[in-house]
N, C-alpha and C positions, 0 to 999 in steps of 0.2 A: 687893365681890361675894363671895358665898359659894361654897364649893367646888362645890356642885351646880349653881349658876348658870353657872359656867365650863364645866362638863361639858355642860350643855344647849346653851350657845352653840357649843361646839366640835362637838358632834354635829350641830347645825343647819347649821353651816358645812360640815362634811364631806358631809352629805347634799346640800346645795345645790351644792357643788362636783362631786359625783358625777353628779347629775342634769344639770348644765350640760355636763359633759364628754361624757356619754352622748348628749345632744341634739346637741352639736356634731359628734360622730362620725356620728350618724344623718343629720343634715341637711347635712353638708358637701358642697358641690357637686363637689369633686374630691379625689383622694387627694393626699398630700403631694408625691409625685413629679410628678403632673400639675400641681399648683399651682406647683412650682418651674419646670417647663418653661414654663408659661404666663407666669410672671413674667420668666423669661429671654427668652422671645420678645418680650414687651412691651418689655423693656429694649433688646433688639436693634433693634426697630422704632423706638424713640425715638432711639437713636443714629444709625440710618440716616436718619431724618428730619432730625436736626440736621446731619448731614453734607451732605445734599442742600440744606438751607437755606444752609449755609456756602458750598457751591459756587455756589449762585445769587447770593449776595451778592458772592462773589469775582468772578464774571463781570461783575456790575453795576459793581463798583468798578473793574475793569480797563477797562471801556468808558468810564467817567467819566474815568479818568486819561488814556486815549487821546484823548478829546474835548478835555480841557484842554490836553494836549500839542499837539494840532493847532491850537487857538486861540492858544497861546503862539507856536508857529512862525509862524502867519499874522501875529500882531502884530509879531513880530521882523522879518519881511520888510517890513511897512509902515513900521516905524521905520527900518529900513536904507534903504529907498527915500527916505523923507523926509530922512534925513541926507545921502544922496548928492545929492539935489536942492538942499538947503540949502548944501552944501559947494561945489557947482558954480555957484551963483548969485553 
């Protein structure tokens, strides 16, 4: 590529970059600070949602463990009664 071709390419790139940056500033929905606040709020909401989901699953798991423990206790009582009856026979 000749020297003038590089110059034309660079000038075209610079103009395109400038136009793109200007349009981005003009059509940006929020300022940088507002966008950071929006993203921080979104992240906080996501963490809060994850925490709530975690608490819900923890409650479900605790209920399931309590149910299993109750079934095991009931089964142990039945086995103990059967053993006592078999021993006495």
